[in-house]
C-alpha positions as CSV (number, residue, x, y, z in Angstrom):
1,M,63.6,29.6,-65.0
2,F,64.7,28.6,-68.1
3,L,65.9,24.9,-67.1
4,Q,62.4,24.9,-66.3
5,L,60.9,25.2,-69.3
6,L,62.7,23.2,-71.2
7,K,61.1,20.4,-69.4
8,I,58.3,21.5,-71.4
9,R,60.6,20.0,-74.9
10,Y,59.8,16.6,-74.0
11,I,56.5,16.8,-75.2
12,A,58.2,16.0,-78.2
13,I,57.9,12.5,-77.1
14,V,54.0,12.4,-78.0
15,I,54.7,13.6,-81.1
16,V,57.4,11.6,-81.6
17,A,55.9,8.1,-80.3
18,V,52.1,8.9,-82.2
19,A,54.1,9.7,-85.9
20,V,55.9,6.0,-85.3
21,L,52.2,4.9,-84.5
22,D,50.7,6.3,-87.5
23,A,54.2,5.2,-89.7
24,V,53.2,1.7,-88.6
25,S,50.4,1.4,-89.3
26,F,50.2,3.0,-92.8
27,L,52.5,0.1,-93.5
28,V,50.5,-2.7,-92.1
29,L,48.0,-0.6,-94.2
30,G,50.2,-0.4,-97.4
31,A,51.0,-3.6,-96.5
32,K,47.5,-5.6,-96.6
33,V,46.3,-3.3,-100.3
34,A,49.3,-4.9,-101.8
35,L,48.7,-9.0,-101.0
36,H,45.2,-8.1,-101.4
37,G,46.6,-7.1,-105.1
38,Y,48.6,-9.8,-105.1
39,Q,46.2,-12.6,-104.7
40,H,44.6,-10.8,-107.9
41,M,47.5,-10.8,-110.0
42,L,48.3,-14.3,-109.0
43,G,44.9,-15.2,-109.7
44,L,44.6,-16.8,-106.0
45,G,41.1,-14.8,-105.7
46,G,40.0,-12.2,-103.1
47,E,37.8,-10.3,-102.3
48,G,36.1,-7.2,-104.2
49,P,37.3,-6.0,-107.9
50,G,40.3,-7.6,-109.4
51,R,42.9,-4.5,-110.5
52,P,45.8,-5.2,-109.3
53,G,47.8,-2.8,-110.7
54,L,45.3,0.3,-108.8
55,E,46.1,-2.1,-105.6
56,L,49.6,-1.7,-106.0
57,L,48.8,2.7,-106.2
58,H,47.1,2.5,-103.4
59,S,49.4,0.3,-101.2
60,L,52.7,3.1,-102.1
61,D,50.9,5.9,-101.0
62,F,50.1,3.8,-98.1
63,L,53.0,3.0,-98.5
64,F,55.0,6.7,-98.4
65,V,53.0,8.6,-96.7
66,S,54.9,6.2,-94.1
67,L,57.8,7.6,-94.9
68,V,56.8,10.3,-94.0
69,F,55.2,9.9,-91.6
70,L,58.7,8.3,-90.7
71,I,61.3,11.2,-91.2
72,L,59.1,13.3,-89.4
73,G,59.1,10.6,-86.2
74,L,62.6,11.1,-86.2
75,S,63.9,14.6,-87.7
76,I,61.3,15.5,-84.7
77,A,63.6,13.4,-81.7
78,K,66.8,14.3,-83.6
79,L,66.4,18.1,-83.6
80,F,64.2,18.6,-80.0
81,L,65.8,15.0,-78.3
82,L,68.9,14.5,-78.5
83,G,71.7,17.3,-77.7
84,P,74.6,17.4,-80.5
85,S,76.7,14.9,-78.0
86,D,74.3,12.4,-77.9
87,V,74.9,11.1,-81.6
88,D,77.5,10.8,-84.0
89,D,75.8,12.4,-87.4
90,A,78.4,9.9,-88.8
91,S,76.2,7.2,-87.8
92,L,73.1,8.2,-88.9
93,P,71.6,8.2,-92.5
94,S,72.7,11.4,-94.8
95,W,68.9,11.9,-94.7
96,L,68.7,12.2,-91.0
97,R,72.0,14.8,-90.6
98,L,69.1,17.1,-89.4
99,G,70.7,20.5,-88.4
100,S,67.8,23.3,-88.4
101,I,64.2,23.4,-88.8
102,S,64.8,24.2,-92.3
103,E,66.6,21.4,-93.0
104,M,63.8,19.1,-91.7
105,K,61.5,21.7,-93.7
106,V,62.9,20.5,-97.2
107,L,63.3,17.3,-96.6
108,L,59.6,17.3,-95.6
109,W,58.2,19.3,-98.6
110,E,60.1,16.8,-101.1
111,T,58.9,13.3,-99.0
112,S,55.2,14.9,-99.8
113,L,55.6,16.0,-102.7
114,V,57.0,12.8,-104.1
115,T,54.4,11.2,-102.0
116,M,50.9,13.8,-104.1
117,L,52.4,12.4,-107.0
118,I,52.1,8.7,-106.1
119,L,48.9,10.0,-105.0
120,S,47.7,12.0,-108.0
121,L,49.2,8.8,-110.3
122,S,46.9,7.2,-109.1
123,E,43.9,9.0,-108.5
124,M,44.4,9.7,-112.5
125,T,44.0,6.1,-112.9
126,A,41.2,5.4,-110.9
127,N,39.7,8.4,-113.0
128,L,40.8,7.0,-116.4
129,E,39.1,3.9,-115.3
130,T,35.5,4.8,-114.8
131,R,36.1,7.9,-117.9
132,E,35.1,10.4,-115.6
133,R,36.6,13.0,-116.3
134,S,36.9,16.9,-115.1
135,W,38.3,20.4,-113.8
136,T,38.9,18.7,-110.7
137,L,41.3,15.7,-111.9
138,L,44.5,19.1,-112.0
139,L,43.5,20.1,-108.5
140,T,46.0,17.6,-107.0
141,P,48.6,18.4,-110.5
142,G,48.9,22.2,-109.9
143,A,48.9,22.0,-105.6
144,I,51.6,19.7,-106.2
145,L,53.0,22.5,-108.9
146,L,53.5,25.3,-106.7
147,L,55.0,23.6,-104.2
148,A,57.9,22.4,-106.3
149,I,58.3,25.6,-107.3
150,S,57.8,26.7,-104.4
151,L,60.7,24.5,-102.9
152,Y,62.6,25.8,-105.8
153,F,62.8,29.2,-104.7
154,I,63.3,28.1,-100.8
155,K,66.2,25.4,-101.7
156,K,67.6,29.0,-104.0
157,K,67.5,31.5,-101.8
158,E,69.6,28.5,-99.3
């Protein structure tokens, strides 16, 4: 009976495939926005308003989200689909040498914090251009601070 239940773990293949597909999609979106920003920077025209710095920040947002999905997909594959003897850890990059879900959680937490930091930077820059200032601008940095403090205490516990 238990061996039959273990076959359910292959649902992780679907999760990995969707996460990697999302990573590729965000990578394409980020490259598209970056190319649009480079067009404006080089004076080649392009459609829409020309704010190349802001467009490059937005492309960085997409690229970091792509990285989060890639890390999620590969770490789930490593933890749930590969056995301990299937892969030599020395051949893997250091960030993928995971032994538990807790390690994966910390890795995703750190990556998400950097992604949120880049996102809030581009949001603040866009709002400063339009001169819209309100207390809601502080929500994302406040969330980043709370998540960073939580991560600090989780790492200190270990």
